[in-house]
C-alpha positions in Angstrom: 19.1 8.6 -2.0 19.9 5.8 0.2 17.5 7.1 2.8 14.7 7.4 0.0 15.2 3.7 -0.9 15.3 2.8 3.0 11.9 4.7 3.5 10.4 3.2 0.6 11.5 -0.4 1.7 10.0 0.2 5.0 6.6 1.5 3.6 6.5 -1.5 1.4 7.1 -3.8 4.4 4.4 -1.8 6.4 2.0 -2.3 3.6 2.7 -6.0 3.3 2.4 -6.6 7.0 -1.0 -4.6 7.2 -2.2 -6.8 4.4 -1.8 -9.9 6.8 -4.3 -8.4 9.3 -7.3 -8.9 7.1 -7.4 -11.3 4.2 -7.4 -9.7 0.9 -9.6 -11.0 -1.9 -8.1 -12.5 -5.0 -8.7 -9.4 -7.1 -6.8 -7.3 -4.5 -3.7 -9.6 -4.5 -3.7 -9.9 -8.3 -4.2 -6.2 -8.7 -1.2 -5.5 -6.3 1.1 -8.0 -8.0 0.3 -6.8 -11.5 0.6 -3.1 -10.4 4.0 -3.9 -8.8 5.3 -5.5 -11.9 4.0 -2.9 -14.2 5.1 -0.1 -12.0 8.6 -1.6 -11.7 8.9 -2.0 -15.4 7.8 1.5 -16.1 9.8 3.0 -13.2 12.9 1.2 -14.4 12.6 2.5 -17.9 12.1 6.0 -16.7 14.7 5.9 -14.1 17.2 4.4 -16.7 16.8 7.6 -18.7 17.9 9.6 -15.6 20.6 7.2 -14.5 18.8 5.8 -11.5 17.1 2.6 -12.9 17.1 0.7 -9.6 15.5 3.6 -7.8 12.9 4.2 -10.5 11.9 0.5 -10.4 11.6 0.5 -6.6 9.4 3.8 -6.6 7.4 2.5 -9.7 6.7 -1.0 -7.9 5.6 0.6 -4.6 3.3 3.0 -6.4 2.0 0.4 -8.8 1.3 -2.0 -5.9 -0.8 0.5 -4.0 -2.8 1.5 -7.1 -3.3 -2.0 -8.3 -4.3 -3.3 -4.8 -6.6 -0.3 -4.4 -8.4 -1.1 -7.6 -8.4 -4.8 -6.9 -9.9 -4.3 -3.5 -12.7 -2.1 -5.0 -13.6 -5.0 -7.4 -13.6 -7.4 -4.6 -15.8 -5.2 -2.6 -18.3 -4.8 -5.5 -18.2 -8.6 -6.1 -18.9 -9.5 -2.3 -21.6 -6.8 -2.2 -23.6 -8.6 -4.9 -23.8 -11.9 -2.9 
């Protein structure tokens, strides 16, 4: 399990650093933060039921950040396309 947490940590770090290469719009940032918080909460609850709350929260936060950031990026692209 430690290798899973380590690989998730490195994946989150890679995503965070790749985000620095191109400036993200406000919806992308807001979506990633909201998704990470929601995913961590939901993952912590689900993980607590199986006895692994911390791992569940980490996995949920990573997944939520990716989904929320993707949705926010789509909103940013839609907004920038109108102008």
